[in-house]
N, C-alpha and C positions, 0 to 999 in steps of 0.2 A: 692237696686238691684231689677230689674224687675223680674217678674215670669218667663218670657222666658229665661232670662239670667241665672237665678238660675237653671232652668230645664236643660239648656244646660251644665252647669258646672257639675251637678250631673250625667248627661248621659255620658259626656266625662270621668269623673272619673270612672264610671262603666265599660266603654269600655276598658280603659287602664288597670284597675285592672283585668278584666276578661281575656284579652289577655295575660298579664304577668303571671297570675295564670295557664294558659294552658301550659306554657313552663316548662317541668319537671326540677326540681332543678339539678338532676345529669347531664342533658344534657347541661344546661347553664354552669355548672362547667367544663364539658369536652370541650365544644365549646362555648367560650364567645362571639362569633360573632353573633349568631342567635338572640340575644335579642336587638341588636343595630338597632334603628328605622330609622336612617338617615346616610348619607355618612360621615359627620364629626365625629359623634360618632363612626362610624365603623373604620375609619382609625386611630383614636386615641386609638385603641385597638390593641395590638401586634398580628401579624400573620393574621390579617383580611384584606379582600379586598372587594370592593363594586362593584356590577354589576349594571350598569345603562342602560342595554339593554331594550328598550321599549317592546320587545317581550318576556321577561322573564316571566315564568309562575307565576301567582299571588300567588300561594300557596308555592312558593319557596322563602326562605329568600334571600334578596339581599346582605346582609352582610354575607360573607362566608369565610372559610379557604381554600385557593387555594390548599393546600397540601392534602385536603380530598375531594375536589369537583371532584371526579373521577368516579361517578356512571355511568357505561356504558349504563344504561337504560335512562339516562337523557342527554339532550343536554347541553354542557358546556357553560359558559358565554364567548362570543367571546372576544378575546384579545382587540379589539378596543373599547369595552364597559366595560372593567375592569379597575378600578382605584386602583392600589396597589403601592403607591409611594415608591421609594427606597431612602435611605439616600445617599446624594451626597456631597462629599468633594472636594473642588478645592483649589489648592495652588495659592495665589495671589502674595505673595512676599516671596522669600526664598534665601536671600543672604548668602553666605558662612560665616562660623564662622571665626573670626580672629585667626591667628596662633601665636605660641610662639616659640622663638628660632629656627625658620626654620621648626618647626613641622607642617606638612600639616594637615589640617582637611577637612573632607567632609562636605557637606552642612547639614548633619544630624548627625555628630559626627565622631569619629574615625572609621576606617574600621571595626574593630572588635566589635564595639558596637552593630551593628545590628539594630539601630534605625536611620533611615534616610529618607529624602524625596529627590526626584530628584532635582538637583540643577538648579533652574530656578526662575527668578523674574516675569515671566509671568504666567498667569492662566493655570492650567492643572487640568483636572477632574480626580476624583478617587472615586469609590464606595466602597472601602475597607478602613480599618483603618490603613493600613500601606502601604508604598511605597518601591520600591526596592532601594537598596543603589547605589549611584553613586559617583564617585570621584568629589569633589567640586572644583570650581575655587578658587585658593588661593587669600586671600585678605590681604594686608598689609597696615595698616593705618598710619604707622610711617612717611611716606613721606609727608602727607598732613594734618595731624592733627587728632583730636579726632573724627571728624564726620565720619570717615571711620571704627570706631570700631564696631564690631558685636559680641555680647556675647549671643544673643538669636537667635535661628533658629528653624523653619521658623519664619517670622515676621508677616505674615497675611494669614489667611485661611478663605475661604467662606464655610459654612456648612449648608446644608438643612437636618433637622432631624425630624423624626416622634416622636410623643408623646409616652412616656413610653417605649422607646427603648434607650439603652445605646450605645454610639459610642466612639471609642478611637482614639485620635489624639496623635501625638508624638512631643515632644519639647526637644531641646538640649540647654544646658547652658555651657559656658566656662568662666573662669576668664582670661581676656585678659592681655597680658604682658604690663607693663608700662601704666596702665590705669590711667587717670587723677583723682586727688583727690582734692576736695575743702574742706578746713577746716575753719569753721568760729567759732572763740572763743568768746563765750558770757559769760561775767564775771559779777558777782555780785560786784558792787563797793560801797557797804555800808562800813562804817568805819571799821568793823571787818575784812574786806578782804584787808586791807592796806598792810600787809606783803606779802600776796599772790600776789598782783599786782606787788610789787617790785621784788619778786622772778621770776614772769613770764617775766618781762622786761629783766631780766638777762638771762633767759633761752630761749628767743625768737629765737636767732640764732641757738641754739642747736636743738630746735623743728623743725625749717625749714630744717636744715641739715639732721636730722633723717628722715624726711618725704621724702626729695629728694632722699635718698638712696632707698626708696621704689618705688617712681615714679619720673621721671624727669618733669612730668607735674603737679606740686604741686602748689596750690594757697592758700593763707592764708589771713584771714580777722579778724576784731576785732570789738566787740560791747560791751556795758555795760548796766546795768539796776540798778535801785534803787526801786522806787515805785511811786504810784499815789500821786500827790501833793495835798492831801486832808486829813483832819482829818478823821479817827484816824490813818491814815497810816504814816503821817509826821506831825510835829508841824507846825501850821499855824501862829504862832507868827511872826510878820514881820521880826524881827531880825533873827529868826530861819529859815525863808524861804530864807534868803540870805546866812546864814552860820549856818547850823544846828549843827555843831561840830567844834572843833579845826582842822584847816588845811583842812576844808571841803568846797566843792562848793555847790551851791544851789541844792536841790533835783530835780530829773527828773524821768520820767518813763523809757524811753529807748532811747539810742543813738547809731547810727552806726558810729564808729570812722574810720574804714578802710574797704573799699570795697575789696572783694576778689581780690588778685593780686599775680602774680608770682614774683613780686619784694618784696620778704619776708624780705629784709633788713630793711624796714621801720616799720615792725611789732613791734620790740622792742622799737622803738622810740615812736610809737603811744601808746603803753601800758604805757610807762614811763610818757608821757605827760598827760594821762588820770588821773583825780583827783577823789578822793573818796568823798562820800556824806553821809548823815545820814537819818534815819527814826525812827519812834517810836515803832511800833509793830514788833513782831518777824518775821512773814512771809514777803516775798518780792514780788515784781511785776514781777517775772520771766516769768509767762505765757504771759503777755503783750509782753515782749521782744521776747519770742520764736515765737509767732504768727507773729510779724512784721519781724523778721529775716527770716521767711519762705515765708510770703506773698509778701514781697518786693524783688522779684527775680531780677529785673533789678538793683535796688539800691545796693543790697548786691553783685550782680555779679555772681550768681550761673550759672555754665555752663550747656549747654544742655546735653552733654555726659560726665559725671564725677560722681564718687562716692562722695556723699555730706555728710559731717560730721558736725554736729552742737554740739560743746562741750559747755555744760552749767556748769559753775563753781560757786559754792555757798556753804555757810556754814549755810543756813537758809531754812525754809520751803517755801511754795508758797501760794499765794491767787489764788482762782479760781472762776468760775461763781457763782454769788450770793453774794460774799463778797463785791461787789461794792455798795450794798445797805447801808452798814455801813457808807459810805461817801456820801450817797444821789444820787448815780449813778445807774439808773435803766435801761438805754438803753443797750440792749444786744450787745455783741461784734459782729461786722459784718464780721470779718475775712479778711478784706481788708487791703491794705497797706496805711498807713497815716504817711509819713515821710516828713519833710520840707527839704529845701536845705542844712541845716546844719546837717541833719541826725537825728533830734529829732522826737520822736513819738508825733504827734499833738493831738491825740484823747484820751490821757491817762486819762484826767479828765472828758470826756464826754461819754464814754461807758465802760461797765463792763469788768471784766477780761474774757478771753475765758474759755470755759469748757474743761474738759479732752477729751471729744469726738470731740470737734472742733479741738483741737491740733492734735488728732490722724488722723482725716480726712485730715487735711492740710499736715501732714507728709506723708500719703499714696499717696496723689495726687502729691506731689513734690519729692517723693523718697528720703527722708531725713533720715539719721541715727543719732538719738540724743544720745549723750554720757553724762550722768549725772555724773560729777566729783564733788563729795560732801564729806564733812568731815564725820568722822566715826559716829558721833552722829546723822547724818541725813540719813545714808545709808538705814536704815530700811524703812523710809518713801518713798524714791525714788525707792527702790526695788519694792514696791507695785505700784508706779506710772508707772514704765517702763512696767509692765505687761499689761497696758491698752493702750500703745502706740506702734504701729507696728515698729519693728526694733530697739527699744530703748534698751540701756544697761546702767548699773550703775557700777561705780568704786569708790573706797575710795581714797579721796584726803588727802594728809598729811596736817598738821596744817598750813604750810606756802606754800603749793603748790609746794614744791621742787621736788616731784615725777611726776609732770605733763607730762614731756616728755615721760618717760617710760610708764605712764598710757595710754597716747594717742596711743603710738606705740602698746602696748599690745591689747588695745581695737580694733584698726584698724585691727590687724592681726586676732583677733577672728571673727570680722565681715566679712572680706574678704575671710577667709578660710572656710566659710560655705555659703550655699544657702538655702533660704526658699521661696518656691513658694506660691503665693497668687492669688486671683481672685476677680473680682467685679460682679460676676453673681447674678442674681435675685433669689428670693425664688422659682421661677418656675422651676429652674434647680437644679439637684444634681450633684456636681462636686467631683471627687476623683482623687488623685494623686498616682501614683505607680512608683517606681524606684528601681534599684539595687544599687544606688549611684555609687561608684567606684569599686564595686565587680562584675565584668563582669560575673563571674561563679555562682554568688549567685541567690537567688530567688527574684522575684518582691515583694516589700513590700509596703503596703498602707501607704505612708508617703509623706509629702511635703518638708522634710528637708534632707540635706546631709552636712556632715562636712569633715574636713581634706582635703579640696580642695586646690590644688596648681595651679600656673599659667600654663595654657595649658591643664589642665585636662578637660575632657568633661563629664558632667553628663546628662544622658538621662532620661526624664520623660515621662511616659504614662499618659495622662489625659483622664479620663472617663467622658463623658458628657451624662446626661440623662434628657430629658424633663419630669419632674414629672407630670405636668399637664399643659394644655393650659390655658393661662390667659383669663379672660373674655373679655377684650378689645382686638379686633384684632390688634390694633396699637402696642400692646405689644408682638405680635408674632414675631417681628424682634428685635433682641437684639445684641448689640456689647459688647462682653466680652473681658476683658483684663487679660491675665495671665502674671505675672511679678515676678521677684525675688525681695525680700524686699531690699530697699536701692539702687536699680539699675534702672536708668531711661530708661529701654528698656522693651518692651512688645511683647508678641504674641497676636495679635488681631484676634479674631474669630467673623466674621460677621455671626451670627446665624439666620436662618429663620426656625421657628417652623412650621412643616407641620400639621396644625390643621384643615384645611378645604379642600373641593374638588373644582376643577375648575367648575364642573357642578352645583355648588351651587351659582355661581356668575351670576349677571344679563346679562353679556356680553356673556354667554355661549349659544351655539345653543340648549343645553338641558335644558334651563331655559325659562319658558313661564308663564307670569302672567295671571290669570283667563283663564287657558287653557281649551279648550273643553274636553280634557281628564279628567279634574277634574270637569266636569259639570259646568264650568265657575264660580266655587266657590273656587278656590284654585290655587296655583302656582305649575306648573309641573317642577320638578327639580330632576336631577339624577335618573329619572325613576319612581319617586313616587310623590304623591300629598301632598303638604303642604296646608291644608285647611284653608280658611278664618274663622274668628270667626262666629259661628252659624252653621257651616257645619262640617260634619265628615264622616267617612267611608273611605275605601281604595281609592276611587275616588271622595270623597267629595259628594257622592250621597245622603247622609242623611242630614236632617235638623231637628230642634226641632219640626217643624210642622208635619213632617212625622212620627216621633217616637211615637206620640200619637196614631197613627193608629195601628190596629192589623196586624202586619207584620210578625208574626212568623209561619203562616201556610205554607209558601213556604219553610220552613227550615226542615220540617218533611218528610222523605222519605215515599212515598205511600206504604202501605202494611207492613210497619216496625212493627214487633211485639213489640218492646220496646216503640215506639212512641216518642223517644227522639229527641229533636232538634239537627240537625247536627250530628246525630248518637252518641251524647254524646262526640264528639271529636272536637268541634268547637263552635263558638258563632254566634248566629243569629243576624246580624246587618242589619237593614233596609231591611228585607225580604230576605237576602241571607246569605249563610254560609261563615264565615271566619274560615278556618280550623286551627287547632293547628300547630305551627311551630315545626319542628323536627331538630335534628342536624345530622351531618355526613351523609348527603345525604338521610336521611330517611324523607319521607314526607307523609302527609295525604292529600287526594285530593278527587275529585268528587263533584257533586253539593250538596250532603248531607254529605260530609266528610265520605262517606261509604267505600272508598278505601284507601289502603296504600301499600307501597312497602317494608314492613318489617315483615309482619305476616305470610309469607309462611313457609312451612316445611323446616327443617334444617337437615343436615346430617354431622356428625363429626364437629358440631359447625358452619358449613357454610350454609348460606342462599342458598336454592336451590342447595346444594352440591357444590356451586361454579361453576356449569355448566349451569346456567340459571339466569333469572332475575325475580323478584317478581313483578307481576302486579295485583293490586286489590285483593291481598290475594292468588293468584295462580301462580305457577311456570311456566314460559315459557322457555322450555329447549333449549339449543343450539343443533345444528345438531350433531347427533351421541349419544345423551343422551335422556333418557326417564324416566318416573315414576313421581309420585307426587312430589318428591323432586329432580328430575333430577339426581338421584344417579345411575341409571342403564345405563351402557354403551351398545350401540348397536353394538359394534365391536365383532366379533365372533372368534378372534384369540385365546382367552382363552379357547374356547370350542373344538378346533381341536385336535384330538387324534394324537400324534406324530408317532404312530406305522403305521397308515394307512392314515393320513392326511385327515380324514373325520370329519365333525362337529358332535360331540357327537357319534362318531363311527357309524353314520347312524341309531342310536336307540334312538334319542331324539332331542329336540330343545334347542337352546341357548337363554336363557333369562337372561338379566342383567349380562352377563359375566359368567354364570354358566349353566351347562347342566341340563335340566329337562328331565329325562329319560322316555322312552316309557313303557307302561304297556301292556303285552300280556296275553293270557289265562294261561300260566304257571306262570305268576308273572311279577314283574317289573325288567327292566334292572338296573344295579347299577354300581358304580365306578365313578371316576371323569369324565370320558368320556363316560359313559354308555357302557363300554367295557365288562361288566360281564353280561352274560345272566342268567336268573333265575335258569337254570339247569346246568350251567357250573361250573366245579370245578376250583380251582386256579391252579397255575403251581408249587406248592410246591413239588408234587410228581416228576414232570419233572426235577426239579433242585436239589433234595436232594442227588442223587448219585454223581453228580459232586462236590457238596459242600464237601461231605465226602472225596473223593479222593484228591481234591485240598487243603483242609484245614488240614485233619487228616491222609491222606494216608490209609484210611480204605474203606470198602464198596466193591461192586461187581467189580469195575474197577481196573485193575492194572495200572502201570504207562503209558504204551503205549496206552491202551484203554482210559485212562483219557485225554491224550494229543489229541487223535483223536476225541473223542466224546464231550469234554467240551470246545468248542471254543466260546460259546455264552457270557460268562462272566468270570471274575476272581474275586473271593470273596475278600472283604476288611475285614481284621481282626479287631475286636473291643473287648474290655473287656466285655461289656454287651450290649446285643441287646435291643434297645428301639425304638419303632415304631414312625416315624415322620409322623403324619397324614397330614401335609401340602403337603408332597410329594406323598401322596396316596400309601404308602408302604403296602405291603402284608406281614403278619407275618407267619412264618412256624416253626414248632418244631417236632423233631423225636427222637426215640431211635434206636441205632445201634445194631449190633450183640454182642457188649460188654456190652449191657444194659446201655450204656452211652447216656445221653441226649445232643442234640445240637440244636441250634436255629439259624435262619437267617431270614432276610427280603429282599425283592426285590421290585424294582420299575423301570419304564421305563422313560428314560430321554435322550433327544438329539439323538434319533435313536438307543439307545442300552440299555440293562438291567444293572442296578447297584445292586449288591448283597453285603450285609454286614452280616458277620457271626461271631459268637463268637469264640475267638481265641482258647479257651480250652474247651473240652467237660466236662460235669458234670457226672463223673463216681462214682459208689458205691465203698466204701472202700473194699480192698482185705481182705479175711478171711484166716488166716494161721491155718492149722490143725496140731496138735501134733500126732505123731505116737509112 
């Protein structure tokens, strides 16, 4: 690495570190926006917006929180230069759910469910996570076949979603009436299963009749398997290859005997005609057979809209990926269909057994429910296997398969009476399912499963989608997610676009310019900032490695500054000019030497400039009608007007900051709230005491008639104890009457009249009784 390149890297590191170190930790914790250096990082942060206004002050962060960018002293980012994308959801396809027994359904569920989208198969936009309920058009598939069945609603949604924000969509599932069922019976036809085959051939009609009672659209198929025709799986002695055991046919891997058909009468015949074979080792080639039975969709006859059941009947274990090496087979299983015209698996001896994960992937892709019907001694093994295959179940087969009809019926009812939602989203997304299941009055529960579902019931799911992080490759910013019930070939498809970048960062934007003059021809101007080329740096790419070697710090020290600090200690000197620290919540440091700020002014009651002004370079600029260093003084004089004479401070003072400042004369200073008391004036206690006596206690110099005539100025309010309220500027008075009883009262002037409060009972000395 050259010296210049090394110097540039060290300088760049120093600049980045110094700028980040200037942002106080508590500010970045409170406002995560200010530390985001570009538009895409900004919008990937919740609550943040980007301002790409070319005229925005260089000391103001471009990434801001719109909810807090309301400083009246600063010009706001114009709406046309603000990029703050919303999450947008559009319904693409929303066909109504199928109905059962004439029970109408809405496009989003029953009327009482509260989960619905408007019934429309065309696009409609929505910026919220729920849509209003509307009566859906009824759909009845019975007259034209299974292609009209709708068990999932809606079917397709377009969603634009910002990173690190969760968004909820709603999905409804119902179990349709008379839903088609495809049942493919895959049987182990090794010698030990002879009696099971014979029993199945006898029970074939009963099985068909039982399933037809569940659905009139029932199709039945049949296949069998043994194992790979290689040592050590089967004997390769020529005679054994022809007839490995008594009454046995030559061994084979897998064969499709009967394609799925609604003509179930031939099932028993096909099972009866199928012959058993033999092998050497205990495990069988069931995995080969399962893979072919699923992969060969056309040959097996799986229908597009049907519940697909694959019943695997065996009394043995299974070979899986890697076991092929024992027979010299090392080519991995390709998961493709390889059947000849007779239905035999042609690649049994040329490629390995499938893995469990391959089987699971194939099951998921084709919406197959596997039912392992195995003998009691193998149940434990297949119970473990089913946990690794989506939608699989396991049941115990009797020794001669005599319980097969009841077993399949019970397993089907268990499968169809429950729903389990799954998805295929990538790791960039966090997906959660919430539902009340069938308890409409219950609470939403974080689960993707519901049970005890009957035909016609509607289960509502809320699906919460969150873009955890934006993938590195922009190609991955668009993703198609499928939400589906296990074992049902219907999905809700969500075409997701992750909002991970800004339009102004694209070359076709008018706000994008390569080697812009604004960036001193050394960088790309985009979204209002410069993205500097290698070898250049600074806010406008004005610095280079050549310039940095020069003494460029003198222009960063304020002349006459007693501290002599570069950028007043509140910024970085970069290429001869100050880059001031960034602040949050509309606080900023500015000035050519970072000498000014808008947050260091005096406060009153916790408010900057008392809330009646703005802080500019450390000084309060007060609003009209307010004054003082902290703008706490009101210039209004209403509070200083004496209500007795309507004069400001009674003509004996001046009103300052809402209070009277009283005049001083030779005799002394005026006093009182309104400067109404002269230095030599007495209070009005003497004037009021006789009226208080006659009105409260019926004592004193006035009789009743005189009291009514002379005491019209006030009527005392009786109180238990007289306490002076200083806020009301009350005057306290106390006297002794002719009975040597003490009484007290207070008075003040309010709303054009005097208010007097007097104690209800006088304080009199005890009476002395004399004995004669």
